[in-house]
C-alpha positions as CSV (number, residue, x, y, z in Angstrom):
1,M,-56.0,62.0,-82.5
2,E,-58.7,59.3,-84.2
3,N,-61.5,60.8,-85.9
4,F,-64.5,59.0,-84.4
5,R,-67.9,58.7,-86.0
6,I,-70.5,61.2,-84.1
7,G,-74.3,60.6,-84.5
8,F,-77.0,63.0,-83.2
9,I,-80.4,61.7,-82.6
10,G,-82.5,64.6,-83.3
11,G,-81.9,67.8,-85.5
12,G,-83.2,70.7,-83.5
13,R,-81.9,74.1,-82.6
14,I,-79.4,73.0,-80.0
15,V,-78.0,70.5,-82.5
16,Q,-78.0,72.7,-85.3
17,A,-76.2,75.4,-83.3
18,L,-73.2,73.2,-82.7
19,L,-73.1,72.4,-86.5
20,E,-73.1,76.2,-87.2
21,G,-70.2,76.9,-84.9
22,L,-68.1,73.9,-86.1
23,E,-68.9,75.0,-89.7
24,Q,-67.7,78.6,-88.8
25,A,-64.6,77.2,-87.1
26,N,-63.7,75.5,-90.4
27,Y,-63.9,72.0,-88.5
28,L,-67.0,70.4,-89.8
29,Q,-65.2,68.9,-93.1
30,N,-62.9,67.1,-90.8
31,M,-65.5,65.2,-88.9
32,S,-67.7,62.2,-89.8
33,I,-71.3,63.2,-88.7
34,W,-74.7,61.2,-88.9
35,I,-78.0,62.6,-87.7
36,S,-81.2,60.7,-87.5
37,C,-84.5,62.8,-87.6
38,P,-88.0,62.6,-89.2
39,S,-86.9,65.4,-91.7
40,A,-84.1,63.4,-93.1
41,D,-85.8,62.6,-96.3
42,N,-87.4,66.3,-96.6
43,E,-85.6,68.2,-99.2
44,N,-86.5,71.4,-97.5
45,S,-84.8,70.6,-94.1
46,S,-82.5,73.2,-92.9
47,L,-79.8,70.7,-92.2
48,K,-79.7,70.1,-96.1
49,C,-77.5,73.1,-96.5
50,Y,-74.5,70.9,-95.2
51,G,-74.9,68.6,-98.1
52,N,-72.6,65.6,-98.2
53,R,-70.6,66.7,-95.1
54,I,-73.3,64.9,-92.9
55,R,-75.1,61.7,-93.5
56,M,-78.8,61.7,-92.6
57,T,-81.3,59.1,-91.8
58,T,-84.7,58.5,-90.4
59,S,-83.5,55.3,-88.5
60,N,-81.9,55.7,-85.0
61,T,-80.9,51.9,-85.4
62,V,-78.8,52.7,-88.6
63,L,-77.3,55.7,-86.9
64,C,-76.4,53.7,-83.9
65,T,-74.8,50.9,-85.8
66,N,-72.7,53.3,-87.8
67,C,-71.3,55.5,-85.1
68,D,-68.8,55.4,-82.1
69,I,-70.5,58.4,-80.1
70,V,-74.2,58.8,-80.1
71,V,-75.9,62.1,-78.8
72,F,-79.2,62.3,-77.5
73,G,-80.5,65.7,-78.6
74,V,-84.2,65.2,-78.6
75,K,-86.9,66.3,-76.2
76,A,-86.7,64.3,-72.8
77,K,-90.3,62.7,-73.5
78,L,-88.8,60.7,-76.4
79,I,-85.8,59.2,-75.0
80,K,-87.3,56.1,-73.1
81,S,-89.0,55.0,-76.2
82,I,-85.7,55.7,-78.3
83,C,-83.8,53.6,-75.9
84,S,-86.2,50.8,-75.9
85,E,-85.9,50.9,-79.6
86,L,-82.2,50.6,-79.6
87,V,-82.1,47.7,-77.1
88,K,-84.4,45.7,-79.3
89,T,-82.8,46.6,-82.8
90,V,-79.2,46.6,-81.6
91,D,-77.2,43.7,-80.1
92,N,-75.8,44.3,-76.6
93,A,-72.2,43.8,-77.6
94,S,-72.7,46.8,-80.1
95,L,-74.4,48.9,-77.7
96,A,-71.6,48.7,-75.3
97,Q,-69.2,49.8,-77.9
98,V,-70.9,53.2,-78.1
99,L,-70.3,56.3,-76.1
100,F,-74.0,57.5,-75.4
101,V,-74.1,61.3,-74.6
102,S,-77.0,63.1,-73.3
103,V,-77.5,66.9,-73.5
104,I,-80.9,66.8,-71.9
105,P,-81.6,69.0,-68.8
106,G,-82.3,66.6,-65.7
107,L,-81.9,63.1,-67.4
108,T,-79.4,61.3,-65.2
109,I,-76.9,58.9,-66.3
110,S,-78.5,56.3,-64.1
111,T,-82.0,56.6,-65.9
112,I,-80.4,56.2,-69.3
113,A,-78.3,53.2,-68.2
114,Q,-81.3,51.4,-67.0
115,W,-83.1,52.2,-70.3
116,L,-80.2,51.0,-72.4
117,H,-79.1,47.9,-70.1
118,T,-75.8,49.4,-70.1
119,Q,-73.6,51.2,-67.4
120,E,-70.2,52.4,-68.2
121,N,-70.6,54.2,-71.7
122,I,-73.0,57.0,-70.8
123,I,-72.1,60.7,-70.0
124,R,-73.8,63.8,-70.0
125,I,-72.9,67.3,-71.6
126,M,-74.4,70.7,-71.1
127,Y,-73.7,73.4,-73.6
128,N,-75.6,76.5,-75.0
129,V,-76.6,78.0,-78.3
130,N,-73.6,80.4,-78.3
131,V,-71.6,77.8,-79.7
132,A,-73.3,78.6,-83.1
133,K,-70.8,81.7,-82.9
134,C,-67.9,79.8,-81.3
135,N,-68.5,81.5,-78.2
136,G,-70.4,78.9,-76.1
137,S,-69.5,77.2,-72.7
138,Y,-69.9,73.6,-71.9
139,A,-69.3,71.1,-69.1
140,L,-69.1,67.4,-68.8
141,S,-70.5,64.9,-66.2
142,S,-69.2,61.3,-66.5
143,S,-67.6,58.6,-64.5
144,K,-63.6,58.4,-63.7
145,T,-63.5,55.4,-66.3
146,N,-65.0,57.6,-69.0
147,E,-62.7,60.5,-68.5
148,N,-59.8,58.5,-70.0
149,D,-61.9,57.2,-72.9
150,S,-60.8,58.2,-76.2
151,R,-64.1,58.8,-77.5
152,Q,-64.7,61.4,-74.7
153,I,-61.4,63.0,-75.3
154,Y,-62.3,63.4,-78.9
155,L,-65.6,64.8,-78.0
156,K,-64.2,67.2,-75.8
157,S,-61.6,68.4,-78.5
158,V,-64.7,68.9,-80.7
159,F,-66.5,71.1,-78.3
160,D,-63.3,73.0,-77.4
161,K,-63.4,74.4,-81.0
162,V,-66.6,76.4,-80.3
163,A,-66.8,76.7,-76.4
164,Y,-65.2,77.4,-73.1
165,F,-64.6,74.1,-71.1
166,A,-66.1,74.7,-67.5
167,G,-65.0,71.2,-66.5
168,N,-65.9,67.6,-65.6
169,V,-68.7,68.3,-62.9
170,T,-71.1,66.3,-60.9
171,E,-74.7,65.7,-62.1
172,S,-76.0,68.0,-59.5
173,E,-73.6,70.9,-60.7
174,L,-74.6,70.0,-64.3
175,D,-78.3,70.7,-63.5
176,I,-77.3,74.1,-62.1
177,M,-75.3,75.0,-65.4
178,C,-78.3,73.9,-67.3
179,A,-80.2,76.8,-65.6
180,L,-77.0,79.2,-65.9
181,I,-75.3,78.6,-69.4
182,G,-78.6,76.7,-70.9
183,S,-81.3,79.0,-70.0
184,G,-79.1,82.0,-69.4
185,P,-79.0,83.3,-72.8
186,A,-83.0,83.6,-72.8
187,F,-82.8,85.6,-69.6
188,F,-80.0,87.9,-70.9
189,C,-82.2,88.4,-74.1
190,T,-85.1,89.6,-72.0
191,A,-82.6,92.1,-70.3
192,V,-81.5,93.3,-73.8
193,E,-85.2,93.4,-74.9
194,G,-86.1,95.7,-71.9
195,L,-83.3,97.9,-72.3
196,A,-84.2,98.4,-76.1
197,D,-87.8,98.9,-75.4
198,G,-86.9,101.7,-73.0
199,A,-84.7,103.4,-75.7
200,V,-87.5,103.1,-78.1
201,K,-89.8,104.7,-75.6
202,A,-87.3,107.6,-75.3
203,G,-87.2,108.1,-78.9
204,L,-84.5,105.9,-80.4
205,S,-85.3,103.8,-83.7
206,R,-86.0,100.1,-83.0
207,Q,-83.1,98.7,-85.0
208,L,-80.7,101.2,-83.4
209,A,-81.9,100.4,-79.8
210,N,-81.8,96.7,-80.4
211,T,-78.3,96.8,-81.9
212,L,-77.1,99.1,-79.1
213,A,-78.6,97.1,-76.4
214,A,-77.0,94.0,-77.7
215,R,-73.5,95.3,-78.3
216,T,-73.5,97.0,-74.9
217,M,-74.0,93.4,-73.3
218,L,-71.4,91.9,-75.6
219,G,-69.0,94.6,-74.5
220,C,-69.7,94.4,-71.1
221,A,-69.3,90.8,-71.1
222,D,-66.0,90.8,-72.8
223,I,-64.4,93.2,-70.1
224,L,-65.7,90.7,-67.2
225,V,-64.2,87.8,-68.9
226,T,-60.8,89.4,-70.0
227,S,-60.2,91.5,-66.9
228,S,-61.6,89.0,-64.2
229,K,-63.4,92.0,-62.7
230,H,-66.1,91.1,-60.2
231,P,-69.6,92.5,-61.9
232,A,-69.8,94.8,-58.8
233,E,-66.4,96.5,-59.6
234,L,-67.5,97.2,-63.2
235,K,-71.0,98.5,-62.0
236,N,-69.3,100.9,-59.4
237,D,-66.6,102.1,-62.0
238,I,-69.6,103.2,-64.2
239,S,-71.8,104.6,-61.4
240,T,-70.6,108.4,-60.9
241,P,-71.9,110.2,-58.0
242,A,-75.4,111.7,-58.6
243,G,-75.0,110.4,-62.1
244,T,-77.5,108.7,-64.6
245,T,-76.3,105.3,-63.8
246,I,-77.0,105.5,-60.0
247,Y,-80.4,106.7,-60.6
248,G,-81.0,103.8,-63.1
249,L,-79.6,101.3,-60.7
250,H,-81.8,102.6,-57.9
251,E,-84.9,101.8,-60.0
252,L,-83.5,98.3,-60.6
253,E,-83.0,97.7,-57.0
254,N,-86.3,99.0,-56.0
255,R,-88.0,96.5,-58.6
256,G,-85.9,93.7,-57.2
257,V,-84.0,92.9,-60.5
258,R,-81.3,91.0,-59.0
259,G,-83.7,89.0,-56.8
260,A,-85.8,87.9,-60.1
261,Y,-82.6,86.8,-62.1
262,M,-81.6,84.6,-58.8
263,D,-85.3,83.4,-58.7
264,A,-85.4,82.7,-62.4
265,L,-82.2,80.7,-62.3
266,M,-83.4,78.6,-59.2
267,S,-86.8,78.0,-61.0
268,A,-85.0,76.5,-64.0
269,F,-82.6,74.5,-61.9
270,N,-85.6,73.2,-59.9
271,R,-87.4,72.4,-62.9
272,A,-84.5,70.3,-64.2
273,Q,-84.8,68.3,-60.9
274,T,-88.5,67.8,-61.3
275,M,-87.9,66.6,-64.8
276,A,-85.3,64.1,-63.3
277,D,-87.5,62.8,-61.0
278,Q,-90.6,62.3,-63.4
279,L,-88.2,60.5,-65.8
280,A,-87.0,58.3,-63.2
281,R,-90.4,57.5,-62.1
282,D,-91.1,56.2,-65.6
283,L,-88.7,53.3,-65.0
284,K,-91.2,51.8,-62.5
């Protein structure tokens, strides 16, 4: 498979997580990667740890003219100005030869197309920070034309090294996945933190409580994934008559924890929709 040049506009946490995973998978050295960000000239940048395995620049134009795939990995509010910059500094023929990829929640393909004055070479991808440990999840949203694009096939092969592929989905489904797999880790961390705090209150050391809470969630997730059990089945297996677990579950039900998680996901999803509407209005 051809080794395409991938450029990341932005070098924040979500981009760094991918680089960490690819490094762990021993695949980074096989790739040609560019990153454009303001800290490119800063010797103290955390990205400098990759040495000459990635090329860094402060110029989005330089990156775009040297890459086959360009990933927008910056905050949504910056994208319009970045696209305007590229339209002014890169000729239309060159822009048409680049596969543009957005990882930004709520930013639709049609909005980016209008900003870049191009149409058939834009896709969206959603993934989470778990790629840093080669245990992430990701999904794509693209046109039928792009599905057979060799650059998209290559990009998918890269993500396959560090994440589970959830499929090629609609943009609406991708926004739901933004809430589930994108925001989900933060929701799970809240649960881990709460369980650990409870253990500390009961008398366990903080370090041990944090470790055991995290490893308990890790082990439970592994069972659910490998056994294909419904979460309710595993919950019922653990809950013995008049035992400790059912008493704890009763407290969670009284406090509406399941409903709170549902509300959290819907709130994140609705926020993605609101962001999309706000960005679309910027076109007018």
